[in-house]
PyMOL commands that place a pseudoatom at each C-alpha (Angstrom):
pseudoatom trace, name=CA, resn=UNK, resi=1, chain=A, elem=C, hetatm=0, pos=[-40.980, -12.386, -103.176]
pseudoatom trace, name=CA, resn=UNK, resi=2, chain=A, elem=C, hetatm=0, pos=[-41.613, -8.677, -103.605]
pseudoatom trace, name=CA, resn=UNK, resi=3, chain=A, elem=C, hetatm=0, pos=[-37.957, -7.729, -103.168]
pseudoatom trace, name=CA, resn=UNK, resi=4, chain=A, elem=C, hetatm=0, pos=[-36.929, -10.318, -105.749]
pseudoatom trace, name=CA, resn=UNK, resi=5, chain=A, elem=C, hetatm=0, pos=[-39.365, -8.732, -108.200]
pseudoatom trace, name=CA, resn=UNK, resi=6, chain=A, elem=C, hetatm=0, pos=[-37.862, -5.311, -107.435]
pseudoatom trace, name=CA, resn=UNK, resi=7, chain=A, elem=C, hetatm=0, pos=[-34.375, -6.682, -108.057]
pseudoatom trace, name=CA, resn=UNK, resi=8, chain=A, elem=C, hetatm=0, pos=[-35.447, -7.894, -111.495]
pseudoatom trace, name=CA, resn=UNK, resi=9, chain=A, elem=C, hetatm=0, pos=[-37.097, -4.544, -112.159]
pseudoatom trace, name=CA, resn=UNK, resi=10, chain=A, elem=C, hetatm=0, pos=[-33.875, -2.715, -111.276]
pseudoatom trace, name=CA, resn=UNK, resi=11, chain=A, elem=C, hetatm=0, pos=[-31.829, -5.021, -113.470]
pseudoatom trace, name=CA, resn=UNK, resi=12, chain=A, elem=C, hetatm=0, pos=[-34.003, -4.686, -116.547]
pseudoatom trace, name=CA, resn=UNK, resi=13, chain=A, elem=C, hetatm=0, pos=[-35.302, -1.108, -116.419]
pseudoatom trace, name=CA, resn=UNK, resi=14, chain=A, elem=C, hetatm=0, pos=[-32.430, 1.317, -116.347]
pseudoatom trace, name=CA, resn=UNK, resi=15, chain=A, elem=C, hetatm=0, pos=[-34.747, 4.334, -116.484]
pseudoatom trace, name=CA, resn=UNK, resi=16, chain=A, elem=C, hetatm=0, pos=[-35.699, 3.974, -112.808]
pseudoatom trace, name=CA, resn=UNK, resi=17, chain=A, elem=C, hetatm=0, pos=[-34.130, 6.859, -110.905]
pseudoatom trace, name=CA, resn=UNK, resi=18, chain=A, elem=C, hetatm=0, pos=[-36.072, 6.686, -107.627]
pseudoatom trace, name=CA, resn=UNK, resi=19, chain=A, elem=C, hetatm=0, pos=[-37.339, 3.734, -105.633]
pseudoatom trace, name=CA, resn=UNK, resi=20, chain=A, elem=C, hetatm=0, pos=[-39.182, 3.850, -102.319]
pseudoatom trace, name=CA, resn=UNK, resi=21, chain=A, elem=C, hetatm=0, pos=[-39.912, 0.618, -100.514]
pseudoatom trace, name=CA, resn=UNK, resi=22, chain=A, elem=C, hetatm=0, pos=[-40.501, 2.296, -97.146]
pseudoatom trace, name=CA, resn=UNK, resi=23, chain=A, elem=C, hetatm=0, pos=[-42.484, 0.550, -94.415]
pseudoatom trace, name=CA, resn=UNK, resi=24, chain=A, elem=C, hetatm=0, pos=[-42.326, -3.009, -95.706]
pseudoatom trace, name=CA, resn=UNK, resi=25, chain=A, elem=C, hetatm=0, pos=[-40.822, -6.112, -94.204]
pseudoatom trace, name=CA, resn=UNK, resi=26, chain=A, elem=C, hetatm=0, pos=[-38.061, -6.684, -96.721]
pseudoatom trace, name=CA, resn=UNK, resi=27, chain=A, elem=C, hetatm=0, pos=[-35.588, -7.737, -94.037]
pseudoatom trace, name=CA, resn=UNK, resi=28, chain=A, elem=C, hetatm=0, pos=[-32.102, -8.977, -94.830]
pseudoatom trace, name=CA, resn=UNK, resi=29, chain=A, elem=C, hetatm=0, pos=[-33.287, -11.330, -97.580]
pseudoatom trace, name=CA, resn=UNK, resi=30, chain=A, elem=C, hetatm=0, pos=[-35.095, -8.509, -99.347]
pseudoatom trace, name=CA, resn=UNK, resi=31, chain=A, elem=C, hetatm=0, pos=[-32.126, -6.162, -99.003]
pseudoatom trace, name=CA, resn=UNK, resi=32, chain=A, elem=C, hetatm=0, pos=[-29.852, -8.839, -100.433]
pseudoatom trace, name=CA, resn=UNK, resi=33, chain=A, elem=C, hetatm=0, pos=[-32.193, -9.266, -103.407]
pseudoatom trace, name=CA, resn=UNK, resi=34, chain=A, elem=C, hetatm=0, pos=[-32.303, -5.526, -104.027]
pseudoatom trace, name=CA, resn=UNK, resi=35, chain=A, elem=C, hetatm=0, pos=[-28.502, -5.423, -103.792]
pseudoatom trace, name=CA, resn=UNK, resi=36, chain=A, elem=C, hetatm=0, pos=[-28.341, -7.921, -106.683]
pseudoatom trace, name=CA, resn=UNK, resi=37, chain=A, elem=C, hetatm=0, pos=[-30.478, -5.583, -108.793]
pseudoatom trace, name=CA, resn=UNK, resi=38, chain=A, elem=C, hetatm=0, pos=[-28.348, -2.581, -107.838]
pseudoatom trace, name=CA, resn=UNK, resi=39, chain=A, elem=C, hetatm=0, pos=[-25.231, -4.257, -109.199]
pseudoatom trace, name=CA, resn=UNK, resi=40, chain=A, elem=C, hetatm=0, pos=[-26.733, -4.054, -112.699]
pseudoatom trace, name=CA, resn=UNK, resi=41, chain=A, elem=C, hetatm=0, pos=[-28.583, -0.736, -112.420]
pseudoatom trace, name=CA, resn=UNK, resi=42, chain=A, elem=C, hetatm=0, pos=[-26.298, 2.273, -112.703]
pseudoatom trace, name=CA, resn=UNK, resi=43, chain=A, elem=C, hetatm=0, pos=[-28.812, 5.134, -112.876]
pseudoatom trace, name=CA, resn=UNK, resi=44, chain=A, elem=C, hetatm=0, pos=[-30.817, 4.852, -109.638]
pseudoatom trace, name=CA, resn=UNK, resi=45, chain=A, elem=C, hetatm=0, pos=[-30.350, 8.098, -107.705]
pseudoatom trace, name=CA, resn=UNK, resi=46, chain=A, elem=C, hetatm=0, pos=[-32.593, 7.688, -104.662]
pseudoatom trace, name=CA, resn=UNK, resi=47, chain=A, elem=C, hetatm=0, pos=[-33.316, 4.525, -102.671]
pseudoatom trace, name=CA, resn=UNK, resi=48, chain=A, elem=C, hetatm=0, pos=[-35.593, 4.566, -99.636]
pseudoatom trace, name=CA, resn=UNK, resi=49, chain=A, elem=C, hetatm=0, pos=[-35.501, 1.357, -97.595]
pseudoatom trace, name=CA, resn=UNK, resi=50, chain=A, elem=C, hetatm=0, pos=[-36.547, 2.916, -94.306]
pseudoatom trace, name=CA, resn=UNK, resi=51, chain=A, elem=C, hetatm=0, pos=[-38.521, 0.808, -91.818]
pseudoatom trace, name=CA, resn=UNK, resi=52, chain=A, elem=C, hetatm=0, pos=[-37.868, -2.556, -93.466]
pseudoatom trace, name=CA, resn=UNK, resi=53, chain=A, elem=C, hetatm=0, pos=[-36.376, -4.635, -90.643]
pseudoatom trace, name=CA, resn=UNK, resi=54, chain=A, elem=C, hetatm=0, pos=[-33.019, -4.687, -92.443]
pseudoatom trace, name=CA, resn=UNK, resi=55, chain=A, elem=C, hetatm=0, pos=[-30.164, -5.931, -90.271]
pseudoatom trace, name=CA, resn=UNK, resi=56, chain=A, elem=C, hetatm=0, pos=[-26.423, -6.173, -90.645]
pseudoatom trace, name=CA, resn=UNK, resi=57, chain=A, elem=C, hetatm=0, pos=[-26.448, -8.868, -93.317]
pseudoatom trace, name=CA, resn=UNK, resi=58, chain=A, elem=C, hetatm=0, pos=[-28.737, -6.903, -95.612]
pseudoatom trace, name=CA, resn=UNK, resi=59, chain=A, elem=C, hetatm=0, pos=[-26.895, -3.658, -94.942]
pseudoatom trace, name=CA, resn=UNK, resi=60, chain=A, elem=C, hetatm=0, pos=[-23.555, -5.263, -95.816]
pseudoatom trace, name=CA, resn=UNK, resi=61, chain=A, elem=C, hetatm=0, pos=[-25.035, -6.612, -99.062]
pseudoatom trace, name=CA, resn=UNK, resi=62, chain=A, elem=C, hetatm=0, pos=[-26.293, -3.141, -99.983]
pseudoatom trace, name=CA, resn=UNK, resi=63, chain=A, elem=C, hetatm=0, pos=[-22.963, -1.519, -99.129]
pseudoatom trace, name=CA, resn=UNK, resi=64, chain=A, elem=C, hetatm=0, pos=[-21.167, -4.057, -101.317]
pseudoatom trace, name=CA, resn=UNK, resi=65, chain=A, elem=C, hetatm=0, pos=[-23.490, -3.411, -104.255]
pseudoatom trace, name=CA, resn=UNK, resi=66, chain=A, elem=C, hetatm=0, pos=[-23.174, 0.343, -103.886]
pseudoatom trace, name=CA, resn=UNK, resi=67, chain=A, elem=C, hetatm=0, pos=[-19.387, 0.276, -104.164]
pseudoatom trace, name=CA, resn=UNK, resi=68, chain=A, elem=C, hetatm=0, pos=[-19.776, 0.306, -107.935]
pseudoatom trace, name=CA, resn=UNK, resi=69, chain=A, elem=C, hetatm=0, pos=[-22.969, 2.371, -108.183]
pseudoatom trace, name=CA, resn=UNK, resi=70, chain=A, elem=C, hetatm=0, pos=[-22.058, 5.809, -109.569]
pseudoatom trace, name=CA, resn=UNK, resi=71, chain=A, elem=C, hetatm=0, pos=[-25.406, 7.610, -109.513]
pseudoatom trace, name=CA, resn=UNK, resi=72, chain=A, elem=C, hetatm=0, pos=[-26.905, 7.027, -106.061]
pseudoatom trace, name=CA, resn=UNK, resi=73, chain=A, elem=C, hetatm=0, pos=[-27.069, 10.247, -104.035]
pseudoatom trace, name=CA, resn=UNK, resi=74, chain=A, elem=C, hetatm=0, pos=[-29.713, 9.361, -101.416]
pseudoatom trace, name=CA, resn=UNK, resi=75, chain=A, elem=C, hetatm=0, pos=[-29.888, 6.164, -99.384]
pseudoatom trace, name=CA, resn=UNK, resi=76, chain=A, elem=C, hetatm=0, pos=[-32.474, 6.091, -96.604]
pseudoatom trace, name=CA, resn=UNK, resi=77, chain=A, elem=C, hetatm=0, pos=[-32.053, 3.236, -94.136]
pseudoatom trace, name=CA, resn=UNK, resi=78, chain=A, elem=C, hetatm=0, pos=[-33.606, 4.863, -91.088]
pseudoatom trace, name=CA, resn=UNK, resi=79, chain=A, elem=C, hetatm=0, pos=[-35.529, 2.812, -88.543]
pseudoatom trace, name=CA, resn=UNK, resi=80, chain=A, elem=C, hetatm=0, pos=[-34.027, -0.551, -89.463]
pseudoatom trace, name=CA, resn=UNK, resi=81, chain=A, elem=C, hetatm=0, pos=[-32.153, -3.049, -87.285]
pseudoatom trace, name=CA, resn=UNK, resi=82, chain=A, elem=C, hetatm=0, pos=[-28.652, -2.107, -88.397]
pseudoatom trace, name=CA, resn=UNK, resi=83, chain=A, elem=C, hetatm=0, pos=[-25.957, -2.410, -85.735]
pseudoatom trace, name=CA, resn=UNK, resi=84, chain=A, elem=C, hetatm=0, pos=[-22.185, -1.961, -85.713]
pseudoatom trace, name=CA, resn=UNK, resi=85, chain=A, elem=C, hetatm=0, pos=[-21.239, -4.445, -88.485]
pseudoatom trace, name=CA, resn=UNK, resi=86, chain=A, elem=C, hetatm=0, pos=[-23.712, -2.912, -90.932]
pseudoatom trace, name=CA, resn=UNK, resi=87, chain=A, elem=C, hetatm=0, pos=[-22.784, 0.630, -89.948]
pseudoatom trace, name=CA, resn=UNK, resi=88, chain=A, elem=C, hetatm=0, pos=[-19.105, -0.190, -90.445]
pseudoatom trace, name=CA, resn=UNK, resi=89, chain=A, elem=C, hetatm=0, pos=[-19.840, -1.521, -93.943]
pseudoatom trace, name=CA, resn=UNK, resi=90, chain=A, elem=C, hetatm=0, pos=[-21.551, 1.772, -94.790]
pseudoatom trace, name=CA, resn=UNK, resi=91, chain=A, elem=C, hetatm=0, pos=[-18.697, 3.766, -93.256]
pseudoatom trace, name=CA, resn=UNK, resi=92, chain=A, elem=C, hetatm=0, pos=[-16.245, 1.801, -95.373]
pseudoatom trace, name=CA, resn=UNK, resi=93, chain=A, elem=C, hetatm=0, pos=[-18.307, 2.622, -98.451]
pseudoatom trace, name=CA, resn=UNK, resi=94, chain=A, elem=C, hetatm=0, pos=[-18.273, 6.320, -97.620]
pseudoatom trace, name=CA, resn=UNK, resi=95, chain=A, elem=C, hetatm=0, pos=[-14.537, 6.346, -96.954]
pseudoatom trace, name=CA, resn=UNK, resi=96, chain=A, elem=C, hetatm=0, pos=[-13.818, 4.729, -100.322]
pseudoatom trace, name=CA, resn=UNK, resi=97, chain=A, elem=C, hetatm=0, pos=[-12.451, 7.537, -102.483]
pseudoatom trace, name=CA, resn=UNK, resi=98, chain=A, elem=C, hetatm=0, pos=[-13.481, 5.731, -105.676]
pseudoatom trace, name=CA, resn=UNK, resi=99, chain=A, elem=C, hetatm=0, pos=[-17.155, 5.978, -104.736]
pseudoatom trace, name=CA, resn=UNK, resi=100, chain=A, elem=C, hetatm=0, pos=[-18.857, 9.345, -105.172]
pseudoatom trace, name=CA, resn=UNK, resi=101, chain=A, elem=C, hetatm=0, pos=[-20.115, 10.706, -101.857]
pseudoatom trace, name=CA, resn=UNK, resi=102, chain=A, elem=C, hetatm=0, pos=[-23.670, 10.031, -100.756]
pseudoatom trace, name=CA, resn=UNK, resi=103, chain=A, elem=C, hetatm=0, pos=[-24.916, 13.495, -99.756]
pseudoatom trace, name=CA, resn=UNK, resi=104, chain=A, elem=C, hetatm=0, pos=[-27.867, 11.937, -97.930]
pseudoatom trace, name=CA, resn=UNK, resi=105, chain=A, elem=C, hetatm=0, pos=[-27.472, 8.742, -95.951]
for i in range(1, 105): cmd.bond("trace and resi %d" % i, "trace and resi %d" % (i + 1))
show_as sticks, trace
zoom trace
């Protein structure tokens, strides 16, 4: 529920430049909801999703949404449950020359 509300917030309020949702239990469903909001928000610069029980499915959803997100410079996913498939999705994002580099991941 909370992540869905954040997704709507991201979609409708383009002035949000930083969002920290650290230490929650968003999980994959929450990450997928936030990814939906990120597809419509183009100004968010910092996103902290550390310690949210996010796994590969949620990580892949975020990586997909971030492919077209020009402003994000910091993405914090530390202490989640991301394994090889999710890490590979992020690596693919970073190797995409059309996406600006994420200085902090």
